[in-house]
C-alpha positions, 0 to 999 in steps of 0.5 A, a space after each residue: 622456603 618454598 613459594 606456594 600458589 593454591 589454584 582451584 576451580 570449584 563449582 559447588 564450593 567443596 573444592 574451594 573449602 579445601 583450598 581455603 583450608 590448605 591456605 590456612 595451613 601452608 600459606 602462600 597465594 590463592 587463585 580461583 580458576 573461573 571460566 569466562 562462561 559460568 557453568 549452570 547451577 543445576 547439577 544435571 545440566 552441568 553433568 550433561 555439558 561436561 560430558 560433552 566437553 570431555 568427549 570433544 576435548 573442549 577447553 573453556 576460556 578463563 575469566 581474568 588474567 592468569 597468575 605469573 607462576 614463575 616465582 612459585 615452587 609448589 603449586 596446589 591444583 584443586 578440581 572437582 572430578 568431572 567425568 573421571 578427570 579434572 574439570 575443563 577450566 582446570 585443564 585450560 589453566 594447566 595447558 595455558 602455563 609453563 609448569 616446567 620445574 614446578 611441583 604440582 600438588 593436586 587435590 580432587 573432590 567428587 561425589 563418589 567417583 574418586 579421583 579418576 584419572 586426574 593424577 595421570 592426566 595432570 602428569 600428561 598435561 604438565 610433563 616437565 613438572 613433578 606431580 605429587 600424590 593426589 589428595 582425594 578430598 571426599 574419601 575421608 583423607 586427612 588433609 594434614 596427613 596428606 600435607 605431611 606425606 607430600 612434605 608440606 607440614 
């Protein structure tokens, strides 16, 4: 049986809800990716900050100890789509660990921008991992159908 980790960053709570639902369905361990400096609550301020971070390639420091992923086979990665890709804390998380030989199952939430380039960007950051189909968390994708397609149910 596969060892599963569900790692996610959530600003508004949407990505967290999907992570918790996935945890109920597939089990495993759950880990919240948190930036050392929290993002502002106000959406318009966050959007400006993230746009600047994206243009500069900024990677925020993360709060707490990163999980040891050596025992995990399948790792769900959850992120909001911020300016067309994964949120900077998720990029930091992906760049900070060795995903060689791991299977990554991305899930992305958004306010209408779809998944953007998240899938390709995760593949680029983790070239030695197998990255499966991305769940578009806001387009009415049936999570259980997605889990079946990625052989998790």
